C-alpha positions as CSV (number, residue, x, y, z in Angstrom):
1,M,52.5,130.2,136.4
2,A,55.8,129.6,134.6
3,P,56.2,126.0,133.4
4,E,58.4,123.7,135.5
5,H,62.0,123.7,134.2
6,K,62.9,120.3,132.9
7,P,66.7,119.7,133.3
8,S,68.8,118.4,130.5
9,F,71.9,116.2,130.8
10,A,75.2,115.9,128.9
11,I,76.6,112.4,129.4
12,I,80.3,112.1,128.6
13,G,81.2,108.6,127.6
14,G,79.2,105.8,125.9
15,G,80.6,102.9,127.8
16,M,79.1,100.9,130.6
17,A,78.3,103.9,132.8
18,G,77.2,106.2,130.0
19,I,74.7,103.7,128.7
20,L,73.4,103.1,132.3
21,A,73.0,106.9,132.9
22,A,71.2,107.4,129.6
23,V,68.7,104.6,130.3
24,K,68.0,105.8,133.9
25,I,67.8,109.5,132.9
26,R,65.3,108.8,130.1
27,E,63.4,106.6,132.5
28,A,63.1,109.6,134.9
29,G,61.7,111.7,132.1
30,Y,64.7,113.9,131.3
31,D,66.5,114.8,128.0
32,F,70.1,113.9,127.4
33,T,72.9,113.8,124.9
34,I,75.7,111.3,125.0
35,F,79.1,112.5,123.9
36,E,81.3,109.6,122.8
37,K,84.9,110.1,121.6
38,A,84.8,107.0,119.4
39,D,82.5,105.9,116.7
40,S,80.6,103.3,118.7
41,F,79.5,102.3,122.2
42,G,81.5,100.1,124.4
43,G,84.1,102.0,126.5
44,T,86.7,99.8,128.1
45,W,85.5,96.7,126.2
46,R,85.8,98.6,122.9
47,E,89.3,99.7,123.7
48,N,90.6,96.5,125.1
49,T,90.6,93.7,122.5
50,Y,93.8,91.8,123.4
51,P,93.8,88.0,123.2
52,G,92.3,86.5,126.3
53,V,90.5,89.7,127.5
54,A,87.7,88.9,129.9
55,C,86.0,90.2,133.0
56,D,87.2,88.9,136.3
57,V,83.8,89.6,137.8
58,P,81.2,86.8,137.1
59,S,79.1,87.6,134.1
60,H,75.8,87.4,135.8
61,L,77.0,90.0,138.3
62,Y,78.6,92.2,135.7
63,S,75.2,93.0,134.2
64,Y,72.7,95.8,134.5
65,S,70.1,94.9,137.1
66,F,67.4,96.0,134.6
67,A,68.9,94.0,131.7
68,L,70.0,90.6,133.1
69,N,71.3,88.4,130.4
70,P,70.3,84.7,130.4
71,D,72.6,84.0,127.5
72,W,76.0,84.5,129.1
73,K,78.1,81.6,127.8
74,Y,80.7,81.5,130.5
75,L,81.2,82.4,134.2
76,S,83.8,84.9,133.2
77,A,82.6,86.5,129.9
78,S,85.0,87.3,127.1
79,G,85.6,90.9,126.2
80,S,83.8,90.4,122.9
81,D,80.7,89.0,124.6
82,I,80.6,91.9,127.1
83,L,80.9,94.4,124.2
84,D,78.1,92.7,122.4
85,Y,76.0,92.9,125.6
86,F,76.5,96.6,126.1
87,R,75.9,97.4,122.5
88,G,72.8,95.3,122.6
89,V,71.4,97.2,125.5
90,A,72.2,100.5,123.8
91,E,70.4,99.3,120.7
92,H,67.4,98.1,122.7
93,Y,67.0,101.5,124.3
94,E,67.7,103.3,121.0
95,L,70.5,105.4,122.4
96,A,72.4,106.1,119.2
97,A,69.8,108.7,118.2
98,S,70.8,110.7,121.2
99,T,74.6,110.3,120.8
100,R,77.3,112.4,119.2
101,F,79.9,110.0,118.1
102,G,83.5,110.7,117.1
103,Q,84.1,113.9,118.9
104,P,85.6,114.1,122.4
105,V,84.4,116.7,124.8
106,T,87.2,119.3,125.1
107,R,85.6,121.8,127.5
108,C,82.8,122.0,130.1
109,E,82.3,125.4,131.6
110,W,79.8,126.6,134.2
111,I,78.3,129.9,132.8
112,G,75.4,131.5,134.6
113,D,73.5,128.6,135.9
114,R,74.2,126.0,133.2
115,W,77.0,124.0,131.7
116,E,78.4,124.9,128.3
117,V,79.8,121.8,126.7
118,E,82.1,122.0,123.6
119,D,83.3,119.0,121.6
120,G,86.3,118.6,119.3
121,A,84.5,119.8,116.3
122,G,83.7,123.1,118.0
123,H,80.0,122.4,118.6
124,V,78.7,124.0,121.8
125,G,75.6,123.1,123.7
126,Q,74.1,124.1,127.0
127,F,73.0,121.6,129.6
128,D,71.8,121.7,133.2
129,W,73.8,118.7,134.3
130,V,77.0,117.0,133.2
131,V,77.5,113.3,134.0
132,A,81.1,112.2,133.7
133,A,80.9,108.5,132.7
134,T,84.4,108.5,131.4
135,G,85.8,105.3,133.1
136,I,89.3,104.7,134.4
137,L,90.6,102.0,132.1
138,H,91.2,103.8,128.9
139,H,94.3,106.0,129.2
140,P,97.1,103.5,128.8
141,K,100.1,103.9,131.1
142,M,103.3,103.5,129.2
143,P,106.3,102.2,131.2
144,D,109.2,104.5,131.9
145,I,111.9,102.3,130.3
146,E,114.8,103.6,128.4
147,G,114.8,102.8,124.6
148,L,111.1,101.9,124.3
149,D,111.0,103.5,120.8
150,D,114.2,101.7,119.7
151,F,112.6,98.2,119.4
152,A,112.5,97.1,115.8
153,G,109.7,94.6,116.1
154,S,106.0,95.2,116.8
155,S,105.2,96.9,120.1
156,F,101.9,98.0,121.6
157,H,99.9,98.4,124.8
158,T,97.3,95.8,125.6
159,A,94.6,98.6,125.2
160,R,95.9,99.5,121.7
161,W,96.3,96.0,120.3
162,D,97.5,95.7,116.8
163,H,95.5,92.8,115.3
164,S,97.5,93.0,112.0
165,V,100.5,91.5,113.8
166,E,101.1,87.8,113.3
167,L,101.5,86.0,116.7
168,D,101.6,82.3,116.1
169,G,105.1,81.0,116.3
170,K,106.6,84.4,117.1
171,R,109.0,85.4,119.9
172,I,106.6,87.3,122.2
173,G,107.5,89.3,125.3
174,V,105.0,90.7,127.8
175,I,105.8,93.3,130.4
176,G,103.4,93.2,133.3
177,T,101.6,90.6,135.4
178,G,98.4,92.3,136.4
179,S,95.0,91.0,135.1
180,S,95.8,92.0,131.5
181,G,99.3,90.4,131.5
182,V,98.0,87.2,133.1
183,Q,95.1,87.0,130.5
184,V,97.5,87.6,127.6
185,T,99.8,84.9,129.0
186,G,97.0,82.4,129.2
187,E,96.1,82.9,125.6
188,L,99.5,83.5,123.8
189,A,102.1,81.4,125.6
190,P,100.8,78.2,124.1
191,R,100.8,79.8,120.6
192,A,104.2,81.5,120.6
193,G,107.4,80.2,119.3
194,S,108.9,81.5,122.5
195,F,107.1,83.5,125.2
196,T,108.8,85.7,127.9
197,L,106.9,87.2,130.7
198,F,108.7,90.0,132.5
199,Q,107.5,90.1,136.1
200,R,108.2,92.8,138.7
201,T,105.9,91.6,141.4
202,P,104.3,88.1,141.7
203,Q,100.5,88.0,141.9
204,W,98.0,86.2,144.1
205,V,96.3,84.2,141.4
206,L,92.9,82.8,142.4
207,P,92.4,79.7,140.2
208,V,88.7,80.0,139.4
209,P,87.6,77.4,136.9
210,Q,86.1,78.7,133.7
211,I,82.5,77.4,133.8
212,E,80.6,77.1,130.6
213,Y,76.8,77.4,130.9
214,T,75.0,74.8,128.8
215,E,72.2,75.5,126.4
216,E,69.8,73.8,128.9
217,E,71.0,76.1,131.7
218,R,70.6,79.2,129.5
219,A,67.2,78.1,128.3
220,D,66.2,77.7,132.0
221,F,67.3,81.2,132.7
222,R,65.2,82.5,129.8
223,A,62.2,80.5,130.9
224,H,62.6,81.5,134.6
225,P,63.9,85.0,134.9
226,E,63.4,84.9,138.7
227,K,66.3,82.3,138.8
228,L,68.5,84.8,137.0
229,E,67.5,87.5,139.5
230,Q,68.2,85.2,142.4
231,L,71.7,84.3,141.1
232,H,72.5,88.0,140.5
233,D,71.4,89.0,144.0
234,E,73.4,86.2,145.6
235,M,76.5,87.2,143.8
236,D,75.9,90.8,144.8
237,R,75.8,89.9,148.4
238,E,78.9,87.7,148.2
239,F,81.0,90.2,146.3
240,H,80.0,93.4,147.8
241,S,78.7,92.8,151.4
242,W,81.2,90.0,152.1
243,F,84.3,91.0,150.1
244,G,83.7,94.7,150.8
245,E,83.9,94.1,154.5
246,E,86.9,91.8,154.4
247,V,89.2,94.2,152.6
248,L,88.9,96.6,155.6
249,N,90.5,94.0,157.9
250,P,94.2,93.5,157.4
251,E,94.0,90.4,159.6
252,S,91.1,88.9,157.7
253,E,90.9,85.2,158.4
254,V,88.8,84.8,155.2
255,F,91.5,86.2,153.1
256,A,94.1,84.2,155.0
257,G,92.0,81.1,154.0
258,M,91.8,82.2,150.4
259,G,95.6,82.8,150.5
260,D,96.1,79.2,151.7
261,A,93.9,77.9,148.8
262,C,96.0,80.0,146.3
263,T,99.2,78.8,147.8
264,N,98.1,75.2,147.7
265,K,97.2,75.6,144.0
266,L,100.6,77.2,143.3
267,D,102.4,74.3,145.1
268,S,100.4,71.6,143.4
269,D,100.4,73.0,139.8
270,I,103.8,74.5,139.4
271,E,106.3,71.6,139.0
272,D,109.6,73.5,138.8
273,P,110.6,74.7,142.3
274,V,112.5,77.7,141.0
275,L,109.5,78.9,138.9
276,R,107.2,78.2,141.9
277,E,109.2,80.5,144.2
278,K,109.3,83.2,141.5
279,L,105.5,83.1,141.4
280,R,105.0,83.2,145.1
281,P,103.8,86.5,146.5
282,D,105.2,87.9,149.8
283,Y,102.4,90.2,150.7
284,K,98.9,89.8,151.9
285,L,96.2,88.5,149.5
286,A,94.0,91.4,148.3
287,C,96.6,94.1,149.1
288,K,96.8,94.4,145.3
289,R,93.9,93.6,142.9
290,L,93.3,89.9,143.1
291,V,94.1,88.2,139.7
292,I,91.6,85.5,138.7
293,S,92.7,83.0,136.1
294,H,91.9,79.4,135.0
295,N,94.9,78.9,132.7
296,F,97.8,81.0,133.8
297,Y,99.8,78.3,135.6
298,D,99.4,75.9,132.7
299,S,100.4,78.5,130.2
300,I,103.5,79.8,132.0
301,Q,104.7,76.2,132.2
302,A,104.6,75.7,128.5
303,P,108.0,74.4,127.2
304,Q,108.5,77.6,125.2
305,A,107.5,80.0,128.1
306,K,109.8,81.5,130.6
307,L,109.3,83.9,133.5
308,V,112.0,86.7,133.9
309,T,112.2,88.5,137.3
310,D,115.4,90.4,136.7
311,S,114.7,94.1,136.3
312,I,114.5,95.6,132.9
313,V,117.4,97.9,132.1
314,R,116.4,99.1,128.7
315,I,114.7,98.2,125.4
316,E,116.9,97.6,122.5
317,E,116.4,97.1,118.8
318,K,116.3,93.4,119.1
319,G,114.6,93.0,122.4
320,V,114.7,93.6,126.2
321,R,117.9,93.9,128.2
322,T,117.7,92.8,131.8
323,A,119.9,93.6,134.8
324,D,121.7,90.3,134.5
325,G,123.1,91.5,131.1
326,Q,120.9,89.1,129.0
327,L,119.2,90.4,125.9
328,H,115.9,88.7,125.4
329,E,115.3,88.8,121.6
330,L,111.7,89.3,120.6
331,D,109.5,89.8,117.5
332,V,106.6,91.2,119.5
333,L,106.6,93.3,122.7
334,V,103.4,93.7,124.6
335,L,103.0,96.3,127.3
336,A,100.5,95.1,129.9
337,T,101.4,98.1,132.1
338,G,98.0,99.3,133.1
339,F,96.3,102.7,133.0
340,H,96.3,106.2,134.4
341,V,93.5,105.4,136.8
342,D,93.5,109.0,138.2
343,A,92.9,110.7,134.9
344,F,89.0,110.5,135.2
345,V,87.7,113.3,132.9
346,R,91.1,114.6,131.9
347,P,92.4,115.9,129.5
348,M,89.0,117.6,129.1
349,N,89.0,121.1,130.6
350,V,86.4,121.5,133.3
351,I,85.7,125.0,134.6
352,G,83.4,125.6,137.6
353,Q,82.2,128.6,139.5
354,D,84.3,131.7,139.5
355,G,86.5,130.3,136.7
356,V,88.1,127.6,138.9
357,E,89.5,124.8,136.8
358,L,89.3,121.2,137.8
359,D,93.0,120.8,137.3
360,E,93.5,123.5,139.9
361,L,91.1,121.8,142.4
362,W,92.9,118.5,141.7
363,S,96.4,120.0,141.7
364,E,97.6,117.5,144.3
365,R,95.3,114.6,143.5
366,P,91.7,113.8,142.6
367,S,89.0,113.7,145.3
368,A,85.2,114.0,145.3
369,Y,82.5,114.2,147.9
370,L,81.1,110.7,148.3
371,S,83.0,110.0,145.1
372,V,80.2,111.7,143.0
373,T,80.2,115.5,143.3
374,L,82.7,118.4,143.7
375,P,82.6,121.7,145.6
376,G,82.5,124.7,143.2
377,F,81.3,122.5,140.3
378,P,77.5,122.6,140.4
379,N,75.5,119.8,138.8
380,F,78.7,118.0,137.8
381,F,78.4,114.3,138.6
382,F,80.8,111.4,138.5
383,L,80.0,107.7,137.9
384,N,82.8,105.5,139.3
385,G,84.6,108.7,140.2
386,P,87.4,109.4,142.7
387,G,87.0,107.3,145.8
388,S,84.4,105.0,144.3
389,P,84.3,101.3,145.3
390,V,86.6,99.6,142.7
391,G,88.6,96.5,142.7
392,N,87.2,93.0,142.6
393,F,83.6,94.4,142.5
394,S,81.0,95.0,139.8
395,L,81.4,98.6,138.7
396,I,78.0,98.3,137.2
397,L,76.2,97.9,140.5
398,T,78.3,100.8,141.9
399,A,77.3,103.0,139.0
400,E,73.7,102.0,139.4
401,W,73.7,103.2,143.1
402,E,75.5,106.4,142.1
403,C,73.0,107.1,139.3
404,Q,70.1,106.6,141.8
405,Y,71.7,109.2,144.1
406,M,72.1,111.7,141.3
407,L,68.5,111.4,140.2
408,R,67.3,111.8,143.8
409,L,69.4,114.9,144.1
410,V,67.8,116.3,140.9
411,E,64.4,115.5,142.3
412,E,65.2,117.2,145.6
413,L,66.3,120.4,143.8
414,S,63.2,120.4,141.6
415,E,60.9,120.1,144.5
416,A,62.6,122.9,146.4
417,G,62.6,125.2,143.3
418,H,66.4,125.1,142.9
419,R,68.4,124.8,139.7
420,W,71.8,123.7,140.9
421,A,73.7,122.1,143.8
422,C,77.3,121.3,144.7
423,P,78.7,120.1,148.0
424,S,80.1,122.6,150.4
425,E,83.8,122.9,150.8
426,Q,83.4,121.8,154.5
427,A,81.4,118.7,153.6
428,A,83.8,117.6,150.9
429,T,86.9,118.3,153.1
430,Q,85.4,116.4,156.0
431,F,84.4,113.4,154.0
432,E,87.9,113.2,152.3
433,A,89.6,113.4,155.7
434,E,87.4,110.5,157.0
435,R,88.1,108.5,153.9
436,V,91.8,108.9,154.2
437,E,91.8,108.1,157.9
438,A,89.7,105.0,157.3
439,G,92.1,103.8,154.6
440,K,95.0,103.6,157.0
441,D,93.7,100.3,158.5
442,T,92.7,98.4,155.4
443,I,94.3,95.5,153.7
444,W,95.5,97.8,150.8
445,T,98.1,99.4,153.1
446,T,99.8,96.3,154.4
447,G,103.0,96.7,152.4
448,C,102.5,96.2,148.7
449,K,102.6,98.6,145.8
450,S,99.5,98.9,143.6
451,W,97.4,101.2,141.6
452,Y,95.0,101.3,144.5
453,L,97.4,103.7,146.3
454,D,98.1,107.4,145.6
455,D,101.3,109.2,145.9
456,R,101.0,109.3,149.7
457,G,100.3,105.6,150.0
458,V,96.6,106.3,150.7
459,P,94.0,104.1,149.0
460,I,92.3,105.9,146.1
461,L,89.1,104.0,146.6
462,W,86.1,103.6,149.0
463,T,87.7,102.8,152.4
464,F,84.4,102.3,154.4
465,P,82.1,99.2,154.6
466,F,80.2,98.7,151.3
467,E,77.0,99.0,153.3
468,R,77.8,102.6,154.1
469,F,78.1,103.2,150.3
470,R,74.7,101.8,149.7
471,E,73.3,103.9,152.6
472,E,74.9,107.1,151.3
473,M,73.6,106.5,147.8
474,T,70.0,106.1,148.9
475,G,69.7,109.9,148.8
476,P,71.6,113.2,149.3
477,K,72.0,114.9,152.7
478,M,70.9,118.4,151.5
479,Q,72.6,120.1,154.5
480,D,75.9,119.1,152.8
481,Y,75.0,121.0,149.7
482,A,75.1,124.6,148.5
483,V,72.1,125.3,146.2
484,G,71.0,128.0,143.9
């Protein structure tokens, strides 16, 4: 009898999802190689090092369920603490020995019944499975503003922060008021000689206090890990089951109540009535990603800070020119303008069955069956892929459920004597049609512009109850798959 074939895995990306995949794949008894474009682990938290960077999901929820951390210092952990956490997990599981650092994957091609994976140095390897753990917050989106290259001062995107630039006492301008822009404002406005925040759309800001865990509390978590598990599970239920249901209801009374709380905080904290109205959103809470901050309102009211809502006409040598004709002179210009969240594995060239390229399959826009697999691309698996639950959730728990699904699919194939699987075109098309239809009646489509929406105005994320996601991820429906 021929020995049972033991599948091998190529994991693309050494950030949160890649580390998770490696741990779980090894736990299942399979071999893997991580391909990491940079020289170290960390993903998003390695790329984003701007002042004030933090996670807006509570620390004890933004943790692997198998590696809960009793030593989180704050409710919302700093980027550096999160990076240390992920690198610590990678070190604990000795993942560096199975990682190729410093070479991005340039090509994945299905040849025969395996994947051929090529990196930037021209090295080629063969694998049974490819796991795309590439993340969505690492391709900076540059604003389409005339004269961006004309600025004579220092200019950079938040994800490409230049730490050699002196900031204290400087004239600093920030374009963008999403999570990154708000966090940068909270940190830099008090330090700047002058600080100008250019706002296109006001944000709903949930004023969550920054809680510091005492050494006694952390020691208690260390001594009683069951308390840590209980806290993690309670946060999981609150964020995913509760929040995940509410975003599906445009008339949510819960979100209306949260909106009242945000509005009351705005009215009580912002003294200047003109500034207060500039900061007041005119769309439903949670239509855009909810911004969480404990210091934004204080910082934007610093004597040296100002909020500019006139549209930007162009960037000039000395600063930013707005539609009212004013030139806002700056020493430093920060672009807090987000990411290309629809890039996923691109610019990597992925070629499936019959020579079909992923760019061809995604010529209109990205989609995936249950957010994890693609028709015509056998054994190619996404973590936090197109249509995944994103937003004010823990992407770690989402990725854990998806990883569980993948390994059960591998197990099903092995037990049936098959080497590969991909969803049928019919199954993928039907699921996407259901997802699009369900998205029409969610809070994301109530009249705001956000990165949650595609070019049609359809949400790019999971539009069903979060409980359905958990149910789908318990195991594959093999009738939806073609196998070989």
